[in-house]
C-alpha positions as CSV (number, residue, x, y, z in Angstrom):
1,M,92.1,115.7,140.2
2,S,92.3,114.1,136.6
3,V,92.5,116.2,133.0
4,L,88.8,114.7,132.0
5,G,87.4,115.7,136.1
6,S,89.4,118.9,135.9
7,L,87.7,119.6,132.0
8,K,84.0,118.7,133.3
9,R,84.3,121.1,136.5
10,L,84.3,124.2,134.0
11,K,80.4,123.4,133.5
12,K,80.9,125.0,129.7
13,S,78.2,123.7,127.0
14,P,79.9,123.3,125.0
15,I,83.9,122.5,126.3
16,K,85.9,123.4,122.5
17,I,88.5,121.2,121.6
18,G,90.4,122.5,119.2
19,T,92.6,121.1,116.6
20,H,94.1,122.3,113.5
21,N,92.6,123.3,109.8
22,G,94.0,122.4,106.6
23,V,94.8,118.5,106.0
24,F,93.6,116.4,108.2
25,H,95.1,112.9,109.5
26,C,94.3,110.2,111.3
27,D,95.6,110.9,114.5
28,E,93.5,114.1,115.1
29,V,90.8,112.5,113.4
30,L,90.5,109.7,116.7
31,G,91.8,111.8,118.7
32,T,88.6,114.3,118.5
33,Y,86.5,111.1,118.4
34,M,87.5,110.0,121.3
35,L,87.4,113.5,123.3
36,Q,84.1,113.6,122.1
37,L,82.8,110.4,123.0
38,I,83.4,111.5,127.1
39,I,82.2,114.7,126.7
40,P,79.5,115.0,125.5
41,D,78.2,118.1,123.7
42,S,81.9,119.5,123.3
43,V,82.9,120.9,119.5
44,V,85.4,119.9,117.8
45,V,87.2,123.6,116.1
46,R,89.4,123.4,113.4
47,S,91.8,126.8,113.2
48,R,96.1,127.4,113.6
49,S,94.8,130.9,115.2
50,S,96.7,131.5,118.2
51,D,93.7,133.7,119.4
52,V,91.1,130.3,118.5
53,L,92.6,128.1,120.3
54,K,93.4,130.0,123.4
55,E,89.7,130.5,123.7
56,C,89.6,126.7,123.0
57,D,89.5,124.7,126.7
58,I,91.4,121.9,125.1
59,V,94.0,121.7,122.2
60,I,95.3,118.1,120.1
61,D,97.3,118.0,117.9
62,V,98.8,121.8,116.8
63,G,100.3,124.8,119.5
64,D,103.4,123.1,120.3
65,E,103.2,122.3,123.3
66,Y,101.8,119.2,125.9
67,N,100.8,119.9,129.0
68,P,98.2,118.1,130.8
69,S,97.4,120.0,133.4
70,K,97.0,122.6,131.0
71,H,94.9,121.0,128.9
72,L,97.7,120.8,125.8
73,F,98.5,117.7,123.5
74,D,101.0,118.6,120.5
75,H,103.5,116.3,119.7
76,H,105.2,118.1,116.9
77,Q,107.5,121.0,119.2
78,R,111.5,119.8,119.6
79,G,111.6,117.4,122.4
80,F,108.5,116.4,122.4
81,N,109.9,112.0,122.6
82,E,106.7,110.5,125.3
83,S,105.4,107.1,124.5
84,V,103.3,104.9,126.5
85,S,105.7,103.6,129.1
86,S,106.8,107.1,130.0
87,I,103.7,108.8,130.4
88,M,102.2,105.6,132.0
89,P,106.0,103.7,133.7
90,G,105.1,99.8,133.4
91,K,103.7,99.7,130.2
92,Q,106.4,98.0,127.5
93,W,105.0,100.5,124.5
94,S,108.7,102.7,123.3
95,T,107.3,104.2,119.8
96,K,106.7,107.8,120.1
97,L,102.8,109.5,120.6
98,S,100.6,111.4,117.9
99,S,97.9,113.3,119.1
100,A,95.8,109.8,119.5
101,G,97.9,108.0,121.7
102,L,98.1,111.2,123.9
103,V,95.0,111.2,124.1
104,Y,94.4,107.8,124.7
105,C,97.0,108.2,127.5
106,H,95.6,110.1,129.2
107,F,92.0,109.0,128.3
108,G,91.5,105.5,126.9
109,K,90.4,103.5,130.1
110,E,87.5,106.2,130.4
111,V,86.4,105.9,125.9
112,I,86.6,102.2,127.1
113,K,84.2,101.9,129.5
114,K,81.9,104.3,127.7
115,I,81.6,101.9,124.9
116,L,81.9,99.3,126.5
117,G,78.5,101.0,128.3
118,D,80.0,99.5,131.5
119,D,81.0,102.2,134.1
120,S,82.6,99.4,136.1
121,L,84.4,98.2,134.2
122,G,87.9,97.9,135.7
123,G,90.9,95.7,137.3
124,D,93.1,93.1,134.7
125,K,90.2,92.9,132.4
126,L,90.2,96.5,131.3
127,D,93.8,96.9,131.8
128,A,94.1,94.0,129.7
129,I,91.9,95.4,126.8
130,F,93.5,99.1,127.3
131,D,97.1,97.3,125.9
132,H,95.5,95.3,123.1
133,V,93.5,98.0,122.4
134,Y,97.4,100.4,122.2
135,E,99.1,97.3,120.8
136,D,96.4,96.6,117.6
137,F,95.0,100.0,116.7
138,I,96.5,103.2,118.6
139,Q,100.0,102.1,117.6
140,E,99.6,102.0,114.3
141,I,98.8,105.4,114.0
142,D,100.9,107.3,116.4
143,A,104.2,105.1,114.2
144,I,102.6,106.5,110.5
145,D,102.7,109.6,111.9
146,N,105.6,110.2,113.2
147,G,107.0,108.5,110.5
148,F,108.6,105.5,112.6
149,P,108.9,102.2,109.9
150,M,107.9,98.9,111.2
151,F,111.5,97.5,110.0
152,D,115.2,98.9,109.3
153,S,115.6,97.5,106.3
154,E,113.6,98.4,103.1
155,P,109.9,97.1,102.8
156,R,109.6,94.9,99.9
157,Y,106.0,95.9,99.5
158,R,104.6,99.1,100.6
159,I,100.9,98.8,102.7
160,T,98.5,101.5,101.2
161,T,95.1,100.1,102.7
162,N,95.8,100.7,106.7
163,L,93.6,103.5,108.2
164,S,95.9,106.5,107.9
165,S,95.7,106.2,104.6
166,R,92.0,105.7,104.0
167,V,91.8,109.0,106.2
168,N,94.4,110.7,104.0
169,Q,92.4,110.4,100.8
170,Q,89.7,111.8,102.1
171,N,91.2,115.0,102.1
172,K,91.0,117.5,99.3
173,Q,92.9,115.7,96.2
174,W,94.8,118.2,93.6
175,N,92.6,117.9,91.5
176,S,89.5,118.2,93.7
177,S,86.5,120.6,92.6
178,D,86.5,123.9,94.1
179,D,83.2,123.2,96.3
180,F,85.1,120.1,98.6
181,N,84.2,121.2,102.4
182,E,86.9,120.0,104.4
183,E,84.6,120.4,107.8
184,E,82.6,117.9,106.9
185,A,85.0,115.8,105.4
186,F,86.2,116.2,108.7
187,T,84.2,115.1,110.2
188,N,82.8,112.2,108.0
189,A,86.5,111.2,108.8
190,Q,85.4,111.3,112.1
191,K,82.4,108.9,111.9
192,Y,84.7,105.9,110.1
193,V,87.6,106.2,112.2
194,G,85.4,106.3,114.8
195,S,83.8,103.1,113.8
196,E,86.4,101.2,113.3
197,F,87.7,102.0,117.0
198,E,84.8,101.3,118.8
199,S,84.9,97.9,116.3
200,K,88.0,97.0,117.4
201,V,86.9,98.0,121.7
202,K,83.8,95.8,121.2
203,R,86.0,92.6,119.7
204,A,88.6,92.7,122.0
205,E,85.5,92.0,125.1
206,N,83.9,90.0,123.2
207,V,85.7,87.7,121.0
208,W,89.8,88.5,122.5
209,W,89.3,88.9,126.2
210,P,87.5,85.4,126.9
211,A,90.0,83.4,125.1
212,R,92.6,84.0,127.7
213,K,90.6,81.8,130.6
214,I,91.1,78.7,127.4
215,V,94.4,79.1,126.6
216,S,95.3,79.9,130.3
217,E,93.5,76.5,130.9
218,S,96.3,74.7,128.5
219,I,98.6,76.1,129.3
220,S,97.9,74.6,133.2
221,Q,97.4,71.7,131.6
222,R,100.7,70.9,129.3
223,F,101.2,68.4,131.4
224,E,98.3,66.4,131.0
225,T,98.5,67.1,127.3
226,D,101.9,65.0,127.0
227,P,104.3,64.8,129.8
228,S,107.4,67.1,128.7
229,G,105.3,70.0,128.5
230,H,106.6,70.6,125.5
231,I,102.9,70.8,123.3
232,I,99.4,72.3,124.9
233,E,95.4,71.6,123.5
234,L,93.2,74.5,123.4
235,K,90.2,72.9,123.6
236,R,88.6,75.2,121.4
237,H,90.1,77.0,118.5
238,C,90.3,81.1,119.5
239,P,93.1,84.0,119.2
240,W,95.2,82.7,120.7
241,K,98.9,83.9,120.3
242,E,98.5,87.4,122.3
243,H,97.5,85.6,125.3
244,F,99.9,82.8,125.5
245,F,102.6,85.5,125.5
246,N,101.7,87.9,128.0
247,L,100.7,84.3,130.6
248,E,103.9,83.7,129.2
249,K,106.0,86.5,131.0
250,E,102.9,86.7,133.3
251,M,104.0,83.0,134.8
252,N,108.0,83.2,134.1
253,L,107.4,80.3,132.2
254,P,111.0,78.6,130.1
255,K,110.2,79.1,126.9
256,D,110.0,75.6,125.5
257,I,106.6,75.5,124.9
258,Y,106.9,74.8,121.2
259,Y,103.6,72.8,119.6
260,V,99.8,74.2,119.9
261,I,97.6,71.5,119.2
262,F,93.3,72.3,118.2
263,S,90.7,70.9,116.4
264,D,89.4,72.9,113.2
265,S,86.8,73.6,111.8
266,H,86.6,70.8,109.6
267,D,87.0,68.8,113.1
268,N,90.4,67.8,111.5
269,W,93.4,68.6,113.4
270,R,96.1,71.0,113.5
271,V,99.4,71.1,114.9
272,Q,100.6,75.1,115.2
273,A,104.6,76.2,116.5
274,V,104.9,78.6,118.7
275,S,106.2,81.6,116.8
276,L,109.4,84.1,119.2
277,N,106.4,86.7,119.6
278,S,103.3,87.0,118.7
279,G,103.9,89.2,116.2
280,S,106.6,87.3,114.5
281,Y,107.4,84.5,111.6
282,I,110.2,82.4,113.0
283,C,109.2,79.9,115.1
284,R,110.7,78.2,117.8
285,I,110.7,74.3,116.2
286,F,109.5,74.4,112.9
287,L,108.1,71.2,111.5
288,P,110.6,69.5,110.2
289,E,112.5,70.4,106.4
290,E,111.4,67.2,105.4
291,W,107.7,67.1,106.1
292,Q,107.4,71.0,104.3
293,G,105.2,71.8,101.0
294,L,104.1,67.6,101.2
295,R,100.4,66.8,101.4
296,D,98.3,63.6,101.9
297,E,99.4,60.1,101.8
298,E,102.9,61.0,100.4
299,L,103.5,63.1,103.8
300,S,101.4,60.5,106.0
301,R,104.1,57.8,104.4
302,V,107.4,60.6,104.8
303,A,106.4,61.3,108.2
304,N,105.5,58.0,108.9
305,I,102.6,58.8,111.0
306,D,98.9,58.3,109.8
307,G,96.3,60.7,108.7
308,C,98.0,63.7,107.6
309,I,96.5,66.0,105.6
310,F,99.6,68.6,105.4
311,V,102.6,70.4,106.4
312,H,102.9,74.8,105.0
313,H,105.8,75.4,102.4
314,T,107.7,77.3,105.8
315,G,106.4,74.3,108.0
316,F,104.7,76.7,110.6
317,I,101.5,74.8,110.7
318,G,100.5,71.2,109.6
319,G,97.1,69.2,110.0
320,N,95.5,66.0,110.4
321,K,92.9,64.3,110.4
322,T,93.1,63.1,114.2
323,R,94.0,64.3,117.7
324,K,96.8,61.4,118.1
325,G,97.6,61.9,114.5
326,A,99.1,65.9,115.5
327,M,99.9,64.5,118.7
328,E,102.6,62.2,117.1
329,M,103.1,65.0,114.5
330,A,104.4,67.5,117.9
331,V,106.2,65.5,119.3
332,R,108.4,63.9,116.7
333,S,108.9,67.0,115.6
334,I,110.5,67.7,119.1
335,A,112.4,64.6,118.4
336,M,113.8,65.3,115.0
337,W,114.8,69.0,116.3
338,K,117.0,67.1,119.6
339,N,118.6,65.1,117.2
340,K,119.8,67.2,114.6
341,S,120.4,70.0,117.5
342,C,123.2,67.0,119.6
343,L,124.9,66.3,116.3
């Protein structure tokens, strides 16, 4: 029986969800919000007292124990190194989980169904939305709460507007007045984080998921777009990157698709270089260095292609007035890259 199922069988009202009091963080704020979504009439009890927490039906982010069978979901104890991949074999993420990630691993699919109002939602779509929301929302909270940096070297700038930072700002500040209401602040943080989380889930279903079909068709038709198979055309511009890399892996394709062309909102055309992965700024083949930073007539003259509009100074994207021109830019870029590779 699932943890959620065993909780429902308690037939208690209300079911108590325990977490710590004092300064709150984004992970337990979101974790408790998700649980309250799928456990009607539950209440949150905030305390560090072991006697109080023993009376709770489920405890997260406190207690120094992770034991799903006992409904205990802490991540602070020594030796805890659980990740999505360890709890859900076959998943790719190895980031250490916070209480938000733990709750999401065990209850995330039920939460998604609740938000989308579809108890029958299942199969590839549910799995894809689950993965996307972890990748684009939950993992950031896990990493920040556990103090995992985004990269090994020192960052050039700090990001202080992330969701975890915004939650932290709702705690009592050092110079706040003495009438600060911690429980009210925690509840407000739940509403704030919950709204962003639900928006992400709904956007995943309504905006992100429908793009998969467009990207899949563009990959399947790549040899019709260009005989080389190195260029794909999106029939409609959409969030394509994550789907592209997922499909490329699922279809076991060689990594030899280099450019994506599509029409923009002004009926001009773009040619975008495929990056090394969905989060990378490094591309498989940048647009030629000779074109980078040029515009309009000068670019058209240097490239010897009519209708050029621009090439970004880094070479990851360019524009042309026509589909034919965008294709020429992609084809010629590949040819120039191959010629340099032969030198």
